[in-house]
N, C-alpha and C positions, 0 to 999 in steps of 0.2 A: 185345640190343636191335638192331632193324633201323634203319639210317640211310639216308636218301634219298641218291641219287647227287649231288644238288645240294649237300646239306649236307656230304658227304664231300669234294667238290671245294673248298668253302669252307675246310674244315679243312686239307686238303692245302696250299692256298695259304698259310694262316696259318703252317703248320709250316715253310715255306721261310724265314720270318723269325724264328720263335721257337725257341730252342734247347730241346731236350728233355733231361731227366736221368732216370736210373733211380731206383728207390726206394733202392737202396744209395747212390747218389750223393747223393740228398736227405738221407738220414740222416747221411752224412759231412759234408755242407755245414752242416746244422743243428748238428752237434757242433763243427765248426771255427769257425763264425761264430754266436755267441750272438745277434747282432742280426738274423740272417736271419729272414724272415717266411714261414711256411708258411701258405698261404691256400687254404681249401676254397671252391670256386666253385659247389658244388652247391646244389640247392634246399633250403629250410628243412627239409622232411620228411626228406630224405636226411641232412642234418647231424644232426638229432635222433636218427636211428636209429643213428648211430655216425660217428666221424670220427677222423682222425689226432690222436694225443695232442699237445697244444700248438698245434694249428692255430687260426688265426683264421677266422671265417666271414664271407665277403663274397660273396654269390651273384652269378653272372654277370649276372643281370638288373639289379643295382644297383652293380656294381663301379666303373663310370665315375663315378657320382655320389658314392660314399663313400670311394674309395681315398685321396684326398688328406687327408681327415680322419684316417683310420686309419694311413696310412703316408705322412707328409708328405715324407720324404727320398726324392727321386727316384733317388738312387744306391743305396738300400738293396737288399740281396739279397732278391728275392721269388721264391718257388717256389710255383707254382699247381698245384692238382690238382682233378679232378672225378671222375666215375665211371670213365671209361676213357681220359682224356687228350685228348678232343676239345674240350669246352667250355673247358677250361683253356688250350688253344692259342689259341682265339679270344679269350679274355680277355687273354692275354699280348700278342697282337698289338695290341689296343686300348691296353693300358697303355704299350706302347712308343710308340705314336702320341701318347700323352699326355706323353711325356718320361721315362718310367721306363727306366733304362739297364741294369739288372741283373735281368732277368726271365727265368725259365725255366718250362717246363711239365713236370710229372712224367708220364713215359710210363706208360701203363697205369692211372694214377689210383688211385682207391680200391680197385679190384679187385686191382691189383698190390700195393698196400700190405698188404692182407689176406693175399694169397697168400704174401708174405714173412714174415708174422707180426709186422709192425712194431706198435708200441704204439698202442692205440686208446682212445678215451673214448666213453662212451654218454651220451645225453641232452643 
């Protein structure tokens, strides 16, 4: 997918504040911390086509509105992902502004998850 220079600049800025983790690190964190939340920030149609096993779905367009009801503990470990790691970085930046203190973005997103052969769910 082609991204505009302005969008990429916005993402690069967010990534200065949001720590990225690899898929391997994500899998290790989920195994080590049963309370960690893996959140898919993609659109509904992307989610329904397939998503990381065990993930919650809160699209980037509504995450600010719904996060506190779904994850009320602002110290909870939250790992966000999207298609390639851009939207999740933007969402992570916003969650940190909302007071969430343990937020990361999965580098490479859904594409990297699939490339590694990590577990997926459909529908």
